[in-house]
C-alpha positions, -999 to +999 in steps of 0.1 A: +629-173+216+610-202+193+570-201+199+557-237+196+523-245+181+507-245+208+513-212+225+512-195+184+474-211+186+465-197+217+478-161+210+457-162+178+426-175+193+428-148+220+436-121+197+402-135+178+383-130+208+393-096+215+387-084+179+354-096+183+350-077+213+354-045+191+342-055+156+300-058+167+276-082+160+273-088+128+238-095+108+232-129+104+228-136+063+193-147+076+184-118+099+150-104+089+149-073+069+144-038+091+109-026+094+114+001+065+132-024+048+098-044+045+076-012+039+101-006+008+091-040-004+057-040-001+061-008-020+080-021-047+058-052-053+024-037-053+039-017-082+029-029-121+042-017-149+003-015-165-026-033-156-059-027-167-094-044-145-126-040-140-134-039-103-168-051-087-175-017-062-200-028-028-211-005-006-228-018+028-243+002+053-244-008+095-278-027+085-263-050+059-276-034+023-254-030+002-245-009-031-224-018-061-209+003-085-187-010-115-152+006-126-127+000-149-094+010-134-062+015-155-028+019-142+006+025-152+044+031-142+061+065-155+093+086-144+111+048-142+088+038-110+083+065-096+052+077-104+022+055-107-006+070-126-043+059-121-072+064-140-110+053-119-139+051-147-178+041-126-199+026-156-225+024-131-253+024-116-264+057-135-262+084-108-217+078-109-217+058-148-195+089-159-178+098-130-136+092-127-110+099-104-079+099-119-049+097-098-009+107-098+005+084-068+042+099-066+075+079-046+085+111-023+061+143-031+022+147-023-003+129-048-024+146-075-060+135-081-089+149-103-125+139-096-143+147-126-188+153-120-208+144-154-237+163-144-217+194-132-191+190-164-164+204-141-133+188-131-127+192-092-087+185-080-080+177-042-052+190-024-027+163-006-046+178+027-076+163+020-065+126+013-083+112+040-117+121+023-133+093+013-131+074-016-165+082-039-189+072-008-167+042+005-154+028+036-116+036+016-100+075+019-081+084-010-047+079+005-053+042+018-053+036-023-024+052-021+016+044-022+022+071+012+058+093+005+077+063+032+103+091+046+067+108+061+066+080+089+086+058+113+082+018+111+090-010+141+083-042+137+057-054+162+059-093+163+063-124+139+030-140+134+006-161+106-020-140+089-040-157+060-024-192+058+010-170+058+037-159+079+041-123+082+055-095+099+034-069+116+048-033+110+034-005+132+035+029+107+035+060+126+035+094+109+065+118+120+049+148+131+008+161+134+007+178+099+012+140+084-010+130+110-038+154+103-036+146+063-032+109+070-061+109+090-045+084+111-027+083+144-014+048+134-016+025+108-003-016+118+003-038+088+003-081+085+028-081+055+032-115+043+072-125+045+069-146+011+052-121-010+062-090+010+019-081+002-004-065+028-026-092+038-041-073+072-040-037+084-055-015+112-059+021+113-062+040+141-082+070+140-069+104+162-079+101+192-059+064+191-090+044+192-091+017+164-110+027+133-109+009+102-096-027+093-083-040+060-087-075+045-066-085+017-072-118-003-074-140-033-031-125-042-022-128-076+014-128-093+008-111-122+041-103-130+060-132-123+096-116-135+091-092-115+074-111-085+045-088-083+013-090-062-020-076-065-050-085-038-081-094-059-101-085-033-097-060-006-127-055+024-122-021+043-142-025+079-155+005+097-151-004+138-169+023+146-200+023+124-205-007+112-204+000+077-177-017+051-164-012+016-154-045-008-131-040-039-130-071-058-113-071-094-136-092-113-106-091-147-072-082-141-047-074-165-008-072-167-005-045-196+029-033-201+022-012-228-015+001-214-020+041-234-005+073-222-030+088-235-058+071-207-036+094-177-048+126-193-078+153-177-090+156-214-090+113-215-114+120-174-137+141-190-144+122-220-180+115-225 
C-alpha cells in the first residue's frame, strides 16, 4: 500500500522523537565549560613563555604597620610548557638583600624549591610537604604562588556572579585526599574566575578545620602576550582573616620576555652575590 505524504511525515516525526529519548541531551554550543576545564584554562592563561619583573612586596601587620621589600622575578617555560621555572631575588632592605628563591613549578609532579640565604652562604631545599610554609614571611605560602597539580583536586561549579566588574565562574577546589590537604595547607579553596580572561580575581582559602583563613584579591590584570591570550595580575593581595595581617605583591615593572636566559634558573645563579 502506498503511504500518503502526511503519514510519511508523521512516521518520521515519531521516529525522530523516539531517537531523542535514547540519545540523551546534547551539550549546547554555548554551555559553560566544566569546572575542571575552567581550572585547566586558568592554568594555561597564566603561563608566559618568559617574563621579567620588579615587584614591591609589602608585609602589613595587624596594626597596619608595613615592611617593604623589593624583589626581581624572572620566569620561563620549559619542557614544552609543562614546567615553569621562576627565580626571585631580593634587592632590599639590607636584612634580606641577596636572598633568592628558585622554583620549578611542574604540571603533574611535586615542585622543586630552593632558598638561598647569603648570611649562611647556604642553599636549602624545601620539600613538597612544606609548600604550605610562608613565602619569605608573607601571608602567601609557597604553594599559593604555584600552579597545583590539577589531578590532586576535585572541582565543583558553585555559581556564577560578578566580581571586580567582570562576570565570573565560582569554583570550589577540594583536595582528593588528606595527604594533598596536609601538603597544600587547606581543606578547600574557592576561586572567582573571570569568564572573559580565565584569570582568578578572588580566592577564599579554608584551614584544616574548614574555617575561612585567607582571602586573595587580584587586580590590575594585564594582557602581556596577546597572541596566546596570556594575562598576569599586576597586584595581588592576600589577607589573613584570622590574624588581621596581609601581604601585597605589586609589579612596578613587568615585561614579556620569551628569550629570558636559561642561566637564571640554576642553583649556581641563585647563589651569585
